[in-house]
C-alpha positions in Angstrom: 17.3 -15.2 25.6 17.1 -14.8 21.8 14.6 -17.7 21.1 14.8 -20.4 18.5 17.6 -20.3 16.0 18.4 -22.9 13.4 16.9 -25.6 11.2 14.2 -27.9 12.6 12.7 -30.9 10.8 9.0 -31.3 10.8 8.8 -35.0 10.0 10.8 -38.2 10.3 11.7 -38.5 6.6 13.3 -35.0 6.6 11.6 -33.7 3.5 9.9 -30.8 5.4 11.8 -28.3 7.6 11.5 -24.8 9.0 14.3 -22.3 9.7 14.2 -19.9 12.6 16.3 -16.8 13.1 16.1 -15.2 16.5 12.7 -16.8 17.3 11.1 -15.8 14.0 10.5 -17.8 10.9 12.7 -17.0 7.9 11.3 -14.5 5.3 11.8 -14.5 1.6 11.1 -11.7 -0.9 9.5 -12.6 -4.3 8.6 -10.5 -7.3 5.1 -10.2 -8.9 4.6 -10.1 -12.6 4.1 -6.3 -12.4 7.5 -5.9 -10.7 6.3 -5.3 -7.1 8.3 -7.0 -4.3 6.4 -9.1 -1.8 8.0 -10.3 1.5 6.5 -13.3 3.2 7.4 -15.6 6.1 8.1 -19.2 5.1 5.7 -21.6 6.7 8.0 -24.5 5.8 10.4 -25.7 3.2 9.7 -28.9 1.3 12.0 -31.1 -0.7 11.0 -31.4 -4.4 13.4 -33.7 -6.2 16.8 -32.1 -6.1 15.3 -28.7 -5.2 13.3 -27.2 -2.4 10.1 -25.2 -2.5 9.0 -22.7 0.1 5.4 -22.8 1.4 4.1 -19.3 1.9 0.7 -17.6 2.5 -0.3 -15.3 -0.4 -3.7 -13.8 -1.1 -5.4 -16.0 1.5 -3.9 -19.3 0.2 -0.9 -21.4 1.1 1.2 -22.0 -2.0 4.5 -23.7 -2.7 7.0 -21.6 -4.7 10.5 -21.8 -5.9 12.8 -18.9 -5.1 12.6 -17.5 -8.6 8.8 -17.8 -9.0 6.9 -14.8 -10.3 3.7 -14.3 -8.3 0.4 -13.3 -9.8 -0.8 -9.8 -9.2 
């Protein structure tokens, strides 16, 4: 059995969702201002107007980021 795969909504309005691939949450790679690449699991995605933000854990805090966000060092 490969576990969960696909998109799952976290609320009734559909503005928060999570994506699983083979039982694990999807990961994204972002760049810091110094050029270092940081890979994090996405806690959930959230609709923000016509876009979506990813909620990740970074430096002990949960933050919402766009896919092109430069993270602080």
